[in-house]
Residue, then its C-alpha position, 0 to 999 in steps of 0.5 A: m527468554s524462557a527455555k521454551e522460547s529459546k528452544q523455539r527460536i533455535n528450531l526456527d533458525k534451523i528450519k530457516a537454514e534448511v530452507d535457505k539451502k534447499l532454495k539454493d539447490g532448487k529442492v524446497q517444497e511449497q509447504e516448507t516455505q509457508v512454514l518459514k513465512r509464518g514463523t518469521k513474519e517480515y515487516v515494512l518500514t516506510g521511512i516517514p519520520g514519526f509514522d513508523a512509530l505508530f506500529e509495534k513492528g511495522i506494516p506486515k509485508g504483503n499487506a494491502m493498506i488503504i490510504a484514505g483522506g479528503t482533498g489536500t490531506g497529503k495522500t499522494i505526497m505520503c505515497l510518493q515519499i514511501c516510494n522514494n524511501l523504499a526505492s532508495e533502499g533497493k526495493k522495487c516500487l511501482y506507482m500507478s496513477f489514474e489521474e496525474s501524469q508521470e511528469k507531474l508526479e516526478s515534479h512533485m517528488r523534485e519539490f521535496n528534493w527527491d530524485p525520481k530519475k535516479l531511482e528510475d535509472k536504477g530500476n527501482l522506481f516505475i511510474q505509469r499513468l493508466n486510463p481507467f476507462e481502458i481498465t473498464r473496457n478490458v474488465e467488461a471484455l474479460l467478464a463477457e469472455a469468461k461468461g461471468e466467472l470471477m477469475i480474471e487476470a488482474k495482473a495482466l490488466i495493470l502490472p507492467q511486463d518485466f517488473t515485479p514490484d515489492i511496493i505498489i501504489i494505486d492512485s486512486l481507487t476512487a478514480v477507478a470506481s468512478v468509471f464503473i458507474s452503473r457497473e458496480d458488480s464488475y468493479r467489485i469483481y475487479i477489485e477482488q481480483l486486484f487484491r488477490a493479484f497483489e497477494d500472489i506476487g507478495a507485494t505490499s500495496f498502498l491504495i489511495t481513496e478520496t473521502d470527506q474531510m471527516p470520513t465515516k466511509f473510507s473507500p468508494t464502495g466499502v468492499e475495499e476497506f473490507l478486503g484491505d489489511g489496513v486503513v490509514v486515515l489522513y485528516s485536514v480540518r479547519t479551525g478558525n483560520v488554521r488547518e490542523n493535520g492529523i493521521e490515524v492507523l484505523k485498522l491493521r490486520g496481523a500487527k499491533h498499532q497505536k489507536k489514536i489520531v496524532a499530529m502530522q505536517i507536510t514540510d518541505k522535506g515531506i510528511v512528518v508525523y508526531p506520534d506523541q502529539e495527540v490531536l484531540g479536536l479530531t476525535 
């Protein structure tokens, strides 16, 4: 480490100590906290074997990640596995389903020997099923009341009371978009506010989207992947009588990552990624 780098590190440690003291005393200023956040970027590791090796340091905390892929590629399993791993570490994880019931999702978890009830009892896992049609009605009502203004309280429409999550899963944006038929402008407004709400509370989010097996588009309208900080694509392609699974970090804002499609398997313990095994047939 150079003398310059050492000096910068010492100064950063000093700033952190000062801010920590002011946080305890309730005297910290917003500007100071922003300096600290920029200087000490935090990262999220999912705990999925091999997957975290695709990132240089991890997923930047607070990023919104699109998890895209066709039917049967393992998107829901991946997100349940992330919830299980991080909730087991003490993180508060919110899984919001617009399709499968809480009971069915908990059953999926038990198939991999994960214990959702234990995590729920600890207050670290909250699974809820939402009606996308109800979201649509609420959005339309709020937009009418606001006379077309963009600012709607997305958090009030989707987040449970008294639960501030570190991790949020949306399963899926495709299901939400499907009920905004002929009202694409309303959907875009809602999605923009939803991403903003996640950013405001500082949550790292994983938003599932349904695509073709070999997609060229990774979200229902395209605006989602533009607003998102990252895109992870899951593949399942049939070659003869065998299906080959692959995974790719297509985009990641604010951090370095491997740029290749690598092998992936869904095992009886969940998803396993093989970062050194490139899948050339899917490129």
